[in-house]
One Martini backbone bead per residue (centre of mass of N, CA, C, O) as a GRO file, in nm:
protein
  460
    1MET     BB    1   1.969   0.087   2.298
    2SER     BB    2   1.949  -0.100   2.556
    3GLN     BB    3   2.027  -0.409   2.675
    4ASN     BB    4   1.764  -0.451   2.829
    5SER     BB    5   1.570  -0.401   2.590
    6LEU     BB    6   1.686  -0.615   2.406
    7SER     BB    7   1.630  -0.855   2.589
    8ARG     BB    8   1.324  -0.811   2.612
    9ARG     BB    9   1.258  -0.829   2.305
   10ALA     BB   10   1.427  -1.112   2.238
   11PHE     BB   11   1.379  -1.289   2.539
   12LEU     BB   12   1.064  -1.332   2.665
   13GLY     BB   13   0.986  -1.039   2.813
   14ARG     BB   14   0.677  -1.092   2.753
   15THR     BB   15   0.351  -1.030   2.766
   16GLY     BB   16   0.074  -1.260   2.853
   17ALA     BB   17  -0.125  -1.511   2.803
   18ALA     BB   18  -0.171  -1.814   2.913
   19ALA     BB   19  -0.130  -2.148   2.820
   20ALA     BB   20  -0.193  -2.460   2.779
   21GLY     BB   21  -0.008  -2.742   2.878
   22LEU     BB   22   0.197  -2.990   2.726
   23ALA     BB   23   0.355  -3.258   2.663
   24PHE     BB   24   0.705  -3.335   2.535
   25GLY     BB   25   0.702  -3.598   2.375
   26GLY     BB   26   0.828  -3.808   2.106
   27SER     BB   27   1.102  -3.781   2.044
   28ALA     BB   28   1.368  -3.906   1.839
   29LEU     BB   29   1.533  -3.850   2.073
   30ALA     BB   30   1.679  -3.856   2.348
   31ALA     BB   31   1.633  -3.859   2.656
   32CYS     BB   32   1.694  -3.678   2.957
   33SER     BB   33   1.869  -3.941   3.070
   34SER     BB   34   2.136  -3.885   2.988
   35SER     BB   35   2.453  -3.978   3.092
   36SER     BB   36   2.578  -3.672   3.050
   37ALA     BB   37   2.404  -3.558   3.261
   38THR     BB   38   2.318  -3.359   3.498
   39LYS     BB   39   2.244  -3.421   3.845
   40THR     BB   40   2.042  -3.445   4.091
   41ALA     BB   41   1.966  -3.564   4.400
   42GLY     BB   42   1.696  -3.701   4.259
   43GLY     BB   43   1.803  -3.791   3.951
   44LYS     BB   44   1.770  -3.550   3.776
   45ALA     BB   45   1.798  -3.380   3.504
   46VAL     BB   46   1.995  -3.096   3.385
   47LEU     BB   47   1.906  -2.783   3.236
   48ASN     BB   48   2.117  -2.531   3.114
   49VAL     BB   49   1.985  -2.196   3.075
   50MET     BB   50   2.085  -1.897   2.875
   51ILE     BB   51   1.776  -1.740   2.904
   52ASP     BB   52   1.598  -1.482   2.938
   53ASN     BB   53   1.299  -1.536   3.114
   54VAL     BB   54   1.191  -1.837   3.051
   55ASP     BB   55   1.069  -1.881   3.355
   56THR     BB   56   0.868  -1.604   3.347
   57ASP     BB   57   0.710  -1.653   3.107
   58GLN     BB   58   0.372  -1.672   3.075
   59ALA     BB   59   0.334  -1.831   2.808
   60PHE     BB   60   0.560  -2.068   2.879
   61ALA     BB   61   0.514  -2.190   3.161
   62PRO     BB   62   0.335  -2.445   3.104
   63ALA     BB   63   0.537  -2.577   2.906
   64LEU     BB   64   0.774  -2.599   3.100
   65LYS     BB   65   0.637  -2.777   3.309
   66ALA     BB   66   0.566  -3.008   3.112
   67PHE     BB   67   0.856  -3.072   3.022
   68GLN     BB   68   0.966  -3.162   3.297
   69ALA     BB   69   0.758  -3.389   3.350
   70ALA     BB   70   0.800  -3.562   3.085
   71ASN     BB   71   1.141  -3.567   3.142
   72ASP     BB   72   1.247  -3.570   3.431
   73CYS     BB   73   1.333  -3.255   3.478
   74VAL     BB   74   1.554  -2.965   3.509
   75VAL     BB   75   1.526  -2.611   3.458
   76LYS     BB   76   1.800  -2.393   3.449
   77VAL     BB   77   1.802  -2.037   3.484
   78SER     BB   78   2.005  -1.785   3.329
   79LYS     BB   79   2.143  -1.500   3.280
   80PHE     BB   80   2.287  -1.332   3.046
   81ASP     BB   81   2.661  -1.364   3.042
   82GLN     BB   82   2.946  -1.307   2.882
   83VAL     BB   83   3.162  -1.359   3.101
   84LYS     BB   84   3.050  -1.637   3.198
   85LEU     BB   85   3.052  -1.772   2.923
   86ASN     BB   86   3.354  -1.750   2.864
   87ALA     BB   87   3.443  -1.915   3.113
   88ALA     BB   88   3.285  -2.175   3.041
   89LEU     BB   89   3.413  -2.226   2.765
   90ALA     BB   90   3.710  -2.240   2.869
   91ALA     BB   91   3.633  -2.485   3.075
   92GLY     BB   92   3.423  -2.687   2.927
   93SER     BB   93   3.126  -2.572   3.085
   94PRO     BB   94   2.864  -2.507   2.943
   95PRO     BB   95   2.581  -2.451   2.866
   96ASP     BB   96   2.312  -2.606   2.685
   97LEU     BB   97   2.191  -2.307   2.640
   98VAL     BB   98   2.209  -2.013   2.420
   99ARG     BB   99   2.189  -1.695   2.363
  100THR     BB  100   2.116  -1.470   2.078
  101ASN     BB  101   2.102  -1.200   1.850
  102GLY     BB  102   2.231  -1.347   1.586
  103ALA     BB  103   2.336  -1.251   1.285
  104ALA     BB  104   2.613  -1.106   1.384
  105GLU     BB  105   2.714  -1.369   1.568
  106MET     BB  106   2.715  -1.661   1.435
  107PRO     BB  107   2.968  -1.681   1.252
  108ASN     BB  108   3.174  -1.658   1.490
  109ILE     BB  109   3.073  -1.893   1.666
  110ILE     BB  110   3.107  -2.112   1.450
  111ALA     BB  111   3.407  -2.062   1.361
  112ARG     BB  112   3.504  -2.135   1.667
  113GLY     BB  113   3.345  -2.412   1.750
  114LEU     BB  114   3.096  -2.364   1.970
  115ALA     BB  115   2.880  -2.499   1.789
  116GLU     BB  116   2.640  -2.721   1.719
  117ASN     BB  117   2.552  -2.946   1.489
  118LEU     BB  118   2.197  -2.984   1.389
  119ASP     BB  119   2.136  -3.178   1.151
  120PRO     BB  120   2.073  -3.453   1.300
  121TYR     BB  121   1.826  -3.338   1.453
  122PHE     BB  122   1.653  -3.238   1.215
  123ALA     BB  123   1.632  -3.516   1.069
  124LYS     BB  124   1.451  -3.634   1.337
  125SER     BB  125   1.242  -3.428   1.356
  126GLN     BB  126   0.886  -3.351   1.422
  127TYR     BB  127   0.903  -3.014   1.460
  128PHE     BB  128   1.136  -2.998   1.230
  129LYS     BB  129   1.085  -2.928   0.892
  130SER     BB  130   1.229  -2.848   0.598
  131ASP     BB  131   0.942  -2.760   0.453
  132ASP     BB  132   0.879  -2.556   0.732
  133LEU     BB  133   1.114  -2.354   0.688
  134ASP     BB  134   1.215  -2.054   0.714
  135PRO     BB  135   1.458  -1.855   0.568
  136ILE     BB  136   1.571  -1.757   0.855
  137ILE     BB  137   1.764  -2.001   0.903
  138GLY     BB  138   2.017  -1.863   0.762
  139VAL     BB  139   2.130  -1.725   1.016
  140TYR     BB  140   2.213  -2.043   1.121
  141LYS     BB  141   2.405  -2.063   0.876
  142PHE     BB  142   2.721  -2.242   0.791
  143ASP     BB  143   3.016  -2.324   0.560
  144GLY     BB  144   3.288  -2.141   0.655
  145LYS     BB  145   3.207  -1.856   0.484
  146THR     BB  146   2.874  -1.846   0.461
  147GLN     BB  147   2.592  -1.708   0.530
  148GLY     BB  148   2.311  -1.931   0.451
  149LYS     BB  149   2.502  -2.179   0.447
  150GLY     BB  150   2.464  -2.504   0.526
  151SER     BB  151   2.456  -2.560   0.842
  152ILE     BB  152   2.288  -2.595   1.152
  153TYR     BB  153   2.323  -2.384   1.482
  154GLY     BB  154   2.017  -2.284   1.519
  155ILE     BB  155   1.750  -2.072   1.652
  156PRO     BB  156   1.477  -1.877   1.639
  157SER     BB  157   1.237  -1.751   1.831
  158ASP     BB  158   1.207  -1.508   1.631
  159TYR     BB  159   1.093  -1.263   1.378
  160SER     BB  160   1.190  -0.968   1.178
  161GLN     BB  161   1.151  -0.681   0.986
  162ASP     BB  162   1.317  -0.430   1.154
  163ALA     BB  163   1.271  -0.164   0.945
  164MET     BB  164   0.998  -0.124   0.981
  165ILE     BB  165   0.689   0.061   1.004
  166TRP     BB  166   0.551   0.294   1.247
  167TYR     BB  167   0.243   0.488   1.245
  168ARG     BB  168   0.064   0.792   1.322
  169THR     BB  169  -0.234   0.912   1.217
  170ASP     BB  170  -0.293   1.151   1.406
  171MET     BB  171  -0.026   1.307   1.352
  172LEU     BB  172  -0.046   1.324   1.045
  173ASP     BB  173  -0.320   1.469   1.033
  174ALA     BB  174  -0.242   1.725   1.193
  175ALA     BB  175  -0.008   1.780   0.958
  176LYS     BB  176  -0.114   1.702   0.671
  177ILE     BB  177  -0.009   1.397   0.619
  178PRO     BB  178   0.021   1.147   0.432
  179HIS     BB  179  -0.012   0.816   0.420
  180PRO     BB  180   0.161   0.560   0.408
  181SER     BB  181   0.212   0.279   0.259
  182THR     BB  182   0.150  -0.083   0.310
  183THR     BB  183   0.325  -0.176   0.025
  184ASP     BB  184   0.491   0.088  -0.048
  185PRO     BB  185   0.787   0.225  -0.027
  186MET     BB  186   0.971   0.463   0.118
  187SER     BB  187   1.212   0.683   0.180
  188TYR     BB  188   1.442   0.807   0.386
  189ASP     BB  189   1.411   1.105   0.302
  190GLU     BB  190   1.105   1.122   0.339
  191TYR     BB  191   1.107   1.054   0.646
  192LEU     BB  192   1.287   1.293   0.729
  193THR     BB  193   1.100   1.518   0.632
  194ILE     BB  194   0.857   1.435   0.805
  195GLY     BB  195   1.003   1.433   1.078
  196LYS     BB  196   1.051   1.737   1.094
  197GLN     BB  197   0.740   1.813   1.096
  198LEU     BB  198   0.673   1.626   1.362
  199THR     BB  199   0.860   1.767   1.540
  200LYS     BB  200   0.862   1.860   1.897
  201ARG     BB  201   0.949   2.159   2.078
  202SER     BB  202   1.030   2.253   2.433
  203GLY     BB  203   1.252   2.399   2.626
  204GLY     BB  204   1.485   2.216   2.484
  205LYS     BB  205   1.271   1.983   2.432
  206THR     BB  206   1.146   1.679   2.329
  207GLN     BB  207   0.810   1.583   2.277
  208VAL     BB  208   0.825   1.494   1.960
  209TYR     BB  209   0.908   1.238   1.745
  210GLY     BB  210   0.906   1.197   1.398
  211PHE     BB  211   1.180   1.004   1.342
  212ASP     BB  212   1.270   0.657   1.436
  213PRO     BB  213   1.541   0.437   1.349
  214VAL     BB  214   1.690   0.329   1.592
  215TRP     BB  215   1.932   0.394   1.769
  216GLY     BB  216   2.150   0.116   1.847
  217PHE     BB  217   1.995  -0.096   1.654
  218ASP     BB  218   2.168  -0.254   1.443
  219ASN     BB  219   2.356  -0.063   1.262
  220GLN     BB  220   2.499  -0.256   1.072
  221ALA     BB  221   2.244  -0.367   0.933
  222HIS     BB  222   2.126  -0.101   0.832
  223LEU     BB  223   2.371  -0.030   0.658
  224MET     BB  224   2.365  -0.284   0.481
  225GLN     BB  225   2.088  -0.234   0.366
  226MET     BB  226   2.135   0.044   0.234
  227ILE     BB  227   2.354  -0.065   0.045
  228ALA     BB  228   2.185  -0.294  -0.092
  229GLN     BB  229   1.968  -0.092  -0.212
  230GLN     BB  230   2.217   0.016  -0.413
  231GLY     BB  231   2.388  -0.260  -0.496
  232GLY     BB  232   2.573  -0.319  -0.258
  233SER     BB  233   2.863  -0.382  -0.028
  234LEU     BB  234   3.043  -0.400   0.258
  235TRP     BB  235   3.155  -0.678   0.167
  236ASN     BB  236   3.352  -0.901   0.068
  237ASP     BB  237   3.356  -1.228  -0.045
  238ASP     BB  238   3.532  -1.326   0.234
  239PHE     BB  239   3.494  -1.121   0.484
  240THR     BB  240   3.791  -0.948   0.523
  241LYS     BB  241   3.632  -0.677   0.421
  242ALA     BB  242   3.545  -0.344   0.491
  243ASP     BB  243   3.381  -0.075   0.292
  244PHE     BB  244   3.346   0.285   0.354
  245THR     BB  245   3.432   0.429   0.058
  246THR     BB  246   3.193   0.395  -0.080
  247SER     BB  247   2.923   0.548  -0.207
  248GLU     BB  248   2.711   0.383  -0.050
  249ALA     BB  249   2.831   0.419   0.236
  250ARG     BB  250   2.850   0.727   0.244
  251LYS     BB  251   2.548   0.786   0.209
  252ALA     BB  252   2.455   0.636   0.465
  253LEU     BB  253   2.627   0.795   0.669
  254GLN     BB  254   2.514   1.074   0.598
  255TRP     BB  255   2.228   1.019   0.680
  256TYR     BB  256   2.285   0.972   0.982
  257ILE     BB  257   2.400   1.249   1.034
  258ASP     BB  258   2.152   1.415   0.944
  259TRP     BB  259   1.959   1.286   1.146
  260GLY     BB  260   2.108   1.355   1.411
  261LYS     BB  261   2.095   1.673   1.360
  262ALA     BB  262   1.772   1.684   1.336
  263ARG     BB  263   1.629   1.545   1.585
  264THR     BB  264   1.383   1.306   1.526
  265GLY     BB  265   1.542   1.124   1.742
  266PRO     BB  266   1.686   0.919   1.942
  267GLY     BB  267   2.029   1.020   2.008
  268PRO     BB  268   2.324   1.188   2.041
  269LEU     BB  269   2.130   1.461   2.113
  270ASP     BB  270   1.900   1.249   2.234
  271GLN     BB  271   1.818   1.127   2.542
  272GLU     BB  272   1.686   0.831   2.681
  273SER     BB  273   1.598   0.630   2.964
  274ASN     BB  274   1.444   0.461   2.753
  275TRP     BB  275   1.305   0.283   2.547
  276ASP     BB  276   1.090   0.326   2.268
  277GLY     BB  277   0.826   0.207   2.364
  278PRO     BB  278   0.737   0.401   2.599
  279VAL     BB  279   0.750   0.652   2.415
  280TYR     BB  280   0.524   0.561   2.228
  281ASP     BB  281   0.306   0.511   2.448
  282ALA     BB  282   0.339   0.840   2.524
  283ASP     BB  283   0.310   1.008   2.250
  284ARG     BB  284   0.643   1.061   2.132
  285ILE     BB  285   0.597   0.900   1.852
  286ALA     BB  286   0.525   0.892   1.506
  287ILE     BB  287   0.790   0.732   1.389
  288VAL     BB  288   0.893   0.384   1.371
  289SER     BB  289   1.165   0.134   1.342
  290TYR     BB  290   0.993  -0.169   1.342
  291GLY     BB  291   0.873  -0.470   1.376
  292TYR     BB  292   0.624  -0.698   1.425
  293TRP     BB  293   0.684  -0.732   1.736
  294PHE     BB  294   0.560  -0.444   1.822
  295SER     BB  295   0.262  -0.525   1.851
  296GLN     BB  296   0.293  -0.622   2.147
  297GLU     BB  297   0.340  -0.348   2.270
  298ILE     BB  298   0.059  -0.231   2.188
  299LEU     BB  299  -0.107  -0.477   2.326
  300GLY     BB  300   0.017  -0.454   2.593
  301GLN     BB  301   0.075  -0.363   2.927
  302ASP     BB  302   0.276  -0.128   2.875
  303ALA     BB  303   0.053   0.062   2.741
  304GLY     BB  304  -0.202   0.033   2.882
  305ALA     BB  305  -0.453   0.263   2.850
  306ASN     BB  306  -0.326   0.326   2.549
  307SER     BB  307  -0.380   0.073   2.368
  308ALA     BB  308  -0.647   0.132   2.224
  309LYS     BB  309  -0.547   0.386   2.080
  310LEU     BB  310  -0.301   0.261   1.934
  311GLN     BB  311  -0.468   0.058   1.761
  312GLN     BB  312  -0.616   0.292   1.596
  313VAL     BB  313  -0.327   0.466   1.503
  314SER     BB  314  -0.161   0.215   1.413
  315VAL     BB  315   0.073   0.158   1.140
  316PHE     BB  316   0.195  -0.069   0.899
  317ALA     BB  317   0.511  -0.075   0.715
  318PRO     BB  318   0.754  -0.063   0.512
  319ALA     BB  319   1.068  -0.024   0.458
  320PRO     BB  320   1.289   0.176   0.386
  321GLN     BB  321   1.455   0.325   0.101
  322PHE     BB  322   1.794   0.379  -0.071
  323GLY     BB  323   1.694   0.235  -0.341
  324SER     BB  324   1.603   0.014  -0.611
  325THR     BB  325   1.654  -0.220  -0.407
  326ARG     BB  326   1.458  -0.445  -0.244
  327VAL     BB  327   1.519  -0.441   0.108
  328ASP     BB  328   1.392  -0.659   0.396
  329ALA     BB  329   1.536  -0.731   0.676
  330CYS     BB  330   1.683  -0.915   0.923
  331MET     BB  331   1.880  -0.802   1.196
  332SER     BB  332   1.872  -1.077   1.393
  333GLY     BB  333   1.716  -1.342   1.499
  334SER     BB  334   1.675  -1.424   1.777
  335GLY     BB  335   1.810  -1.696   2.005
  336ALA     BB  336   1.962  -2.032   1.990
  337TRP     BB  337   2.236  -2.241   2.115
  338ILE     BB  338   2.451  -2.529   2.113
  339PRO     BB  339   2.710  -2.633   2.262
  340ALA     BB  340   2.962  -2.853   2.188
  341LYS     BB  341   3.013  -2.895   2.526
  342ALA     BB  342   2.760  -2.991   2.615
  343ALA     BB  343   2.605  -3.219   2.838
  344ASN     BB  344   2.282  -3.187   2.701
  345LYS     BB  345   2.186  -3.192   2.384
  346ASP     BB  346   1.924  -3.351   2.356
  347LEU     BB  347   1.758  -3.181   2.555
  348ALA     BB  348   1.805  -2.911   2.422
  349PHE     BB  349   1.652  -2.979   2.160
  350LYS     BB  350   1.382  -3.046   2.294
  351PHE     BB  351   1.343  -2.761   2.393
  352LEU     BB  352   1.326  -2.627   2.119
  353GLU     BB  353   1.075  -2.776   2.031
  354ALA     BB  354   0.889  -2.675   2.266
  355TRP     BB  355   0.936  -2.369   2.220
  356ARG     BB  356   0.919  -2.362   1.856
  357GLY     BB  357   0.761  -2.583   1.746
  358SER     BB  358   0.537  -2.747   1.567
  359GLY     BB  359   0.239  -2.721   1.751
  360THR     BB  360   0.331  -2.622   2.013
  361ASP     BB  361   0.253  -2.463   2.306
  362GLY     BB  362   0.483  -2.266   2.304
  363ALA     BB  363   0.417  -2.149   2.024
  364LYS     BB  364   0.126  -2.070   2.050
  365ALA     BB  365   0.155  -1.866   2.282
  366HIS     BB  366   0.359  -1.678   2.155
  367PHE     BB  367   0.227  -1.605   1.864
  368ALA     BB  368  -0.049  -1.499   1.985
  369GLN     BB  369   0.099  -1.212   2.065
  370GLY     BB  370   0.277  -1.086   1.822
  371GLY     BB  371   0.616  -1.116   1.875
  372GLY     BB  372   0.652  -1.271   1.592
  373LEU     BB  373   0.800  -1.478   1.366
  374PRO     BB  374   0.814  -1.801   1.260
  375LEU     BB  375   1.002  -2.067   1.168
  376CYS     BB  376   0.741  -2.220   1.136
  377LEU     BB  377   0.503  -2.194   0.901
  378SER     BB  378   0.271  -2.347   1.060
  379ASN     BB  379   0.267  -2.109   1.295
  380ARG     BB  380   0.116  -1.867   1.154
  381LYS     BB  381  -0.182  -1.938   1.255
  382TYR     BB  382  -0.124  -1.793   1.548
  383LEU     BB  383  -0.149  -1.529   1.452
  384PRO     BB  384  -0.303  -1.242   1.500
  385GLN     BB  385  -0.670  -1.169   1.357
  386ASN     BB  386  -0.919  -1.050   1.569
  387THR     BB  387  -0.859  -0.755   1.471
  388PRO     BB  388  -0.811  -0.475   1.299
  389PHE     BB  389  -0.513  -0.447   1.384
  390THR     BB  390  -0.410  -0.747   1.346
  391SER     BB  391  -0.508  -0.781   1.053
  392ALA     BB  392  -0.347  -0.546   0.923
  393THR     BB  393  -0.068  -0.635   1.019
  394TYR     BB  394  -0.066  -0.912   0.886
  395ALA     BB  395  -0.102  -0.818   0.592
  396THR     BB  396   0.154  -0.656   0.569
  397GLN     BB  397   0.353  -0.885   0.645
  398MET     BB  398   0.274  -1.094   0.421
  399ASN     BB  399   0.351  -0.903   0.185
  400ASN     BB  400   0.659  -0.844   0.288
  401VAL     BB  401   0.807  -1.129   0.325
  402LYS     BB  402   0.901  -1.159   0.017
  403TYR     BB  403   1.153  -0.946   0.096
  404LEU     BB  404   1.331  -1.124   0.238
  405SER     BB  405   1.653  -1.108   0.396
  406VAL     BB  406   1.989  -1.242   0.435
  407LEU     BB  407   2.229  -1.125   0.597
  408LYS     BB  408   2.591  -1.103   0.565
  409PHE     BB  409   2.835  -1.183   0.796
  410SER     BB  410   3.128  -1.169   0.962
  411PRO     BB  411   3.347  -1.390   1.133
  412TYR     BB  412   3.570  -1.148   1.205
  413ALA     BB  413   3.313  -0.971   1.326
  414ALA     BB  414   3.191  -0.877   1.599
  415GLY     BB  415   2.902  -0.726   1.667
  416SER     BB  416   2.977  -0.548   1.914
  417ALA     BB  417   3.225  -0.411   1.782
  418MET     BB  418   3.076  -0.283   1.541
  419GLU     BB  419   2.881  -0.109   1.703
  420ALA     BB  420   3.091   0.059   1.852
  421ALA     BB  421   3.227   0.182   1.602
  422LEU     BB  422   2.978   0.320   1.482
  423ASN     BB  423   2.889   0.490   1.727
  424THR     BB  424   3.154   0.652   1.755
  425ALA     BB  425   3.168   0.779   1.473
  426LEU     BB  426   2.876   0.909   1.459
  427THR     BB  427   2.888   1.071   1.715
  428GLY     BB  428   3.125   1.248   1.629
  429ALA     BB  429   2.972   1.380   1.392
  430VAL     BB  430   2.723   1.492   1.551
  431GLN     BB  431   2.865   1.627   1.804
  432GLY     BB  432   3.163   1.724   1.671
  433GLY     BB  433   3.171   1.763   1.341
  434ALA     BB  434   3.273   1.552   1.172
  435SER     BB  435   3.359   1.459   0.885
  436LEU     BB  436   3.306   1.226   0.653
  437ASP     BB  437   3.600   1.156   0.599
  438ALA     BB  438   3.677   1.117   0.897
  439THR     BB  439   3.470   0.901   0.962
  440VAL     BB  440   3.562   0.693   0.756
  441SER     BB  441   3.854   0.667   0.851
  442SER     BB  442   3.802   0.580   1.148
  443LEU     BB  443   3.619   0.340   1.083
  444GLN     BB  444   3.813   0.179   0.907
  445ALA     BB  445   4.031   0.142   1.119
  446ALA     BB  446   3.862   0.000   1.336
  447VAL     BB  447   3.765  -0.244   1.154
  448ASN     BB  448   4.037  -0.351   1.074
  449GLY     BB  449   4.110  -0.430   1.368
  450ILE     BB  450   3.879  -0.628   1.413
  451ILE     BB  451   3.952  -0.823   1.185
  452ASP     BB  452   4.240  -0.892   1.269
  453SER     BB  453   4.153  -1.020   1.539
  454GLY     BB  454   3.966  -1.232   1.416
  455LYS     BB  455   4.175  -1.377   1.242
  456ALA     BB  456   4.357  -1.461   1.476
  457GLN     BB  457   4.148  -1.624   1.632
  458LEU     BB  458   4.103  -1.821   1.361
  459GLY     BB  459   4.373  -1.854   1.193
  460ALA     BB  460   4.372  -1.658   0.908
   0.00000   0.00000   0.00000
């Protein structure tokens, strides 16, 4: 998946009807006129937000306007840019709020001392209550050693169990393949077998992909989940070493190589110019591995005239399993964090409250689109259930959420570097025919180097 599609899916570039906005006053925190805030010529405080499209998102637009009016401030939005962010962090003048892809990035960000500890803010918040927080908040927790424990350093915009399955009943029926259960998971091998039957090629090109596990989207997390489903772990206890030589890791890597060579989805041997959403919308994918958030793609304007048909034939099911331990994790939990050196932390947290807090108009409008699950459990009531499609999708998700896991990533291995190492190694095996042993060896060496660099960066 391209970075553009990942940004679109993760950070509010989703279409939908706008909802009426209300002012977000009444926070227990300081008002936006904090003395540390940057001021405009008109004397208003400025909140600098590096979150893609938050100013153009149709659902959040009324709430954003109301937020600025209620707090006599201006929200300036810039597109996420890692190079510009690094420069701003080095200069000690970062944005007030920064997007993140979530799970794989947060341990490193926190361990480097870049993110503000939000515990004092949560303790005073009327929009984020401890007994109302979904376990997904663990993605943004870190105690200095382990993700999922300790203090809170950010929030997800929304989340999904990202390896769950969407399948097309019309395509399965045409091939006389029984429909997968919406409650009991099938195995990765079973989906690969079905995918081969459903894949259609003509003139050297793939017309329909049978099974797309979404190559290039959080491959590290998918691999970790497959290993965990076998009862293993990619990482040692202190996250200073990843071991790709275990039987569990080798089996998972071999599965990806077999899938890539089978060409049942866009991958190293079959490139698509767009991300998988438009390909699915165009009736060219029979089974795709995406989370609850993908329901918005099916419901939304991107599907166009095909949306009504897609709602009739698209069914949501649990993630595939690779072993006897049922693990159905969130691969990203994308969201935002407040830099430790931000100029206006109080206002930044108030923005988070307005954006995704319990009962706020920003949350109501967003979650009514079906674009992901909320951090605040009380916001689940806004998830759509008003049609046969949305009702069935909601039922599958609510049954499956009890299997949610928070994967634990290493603070010594930046997510982007791990993705690059995995993509390079597996592409070499699929395209170039490298053996499993050679793939494991090259991958182990690359990741050892990533960890060594990370340990040096953190002084470990």
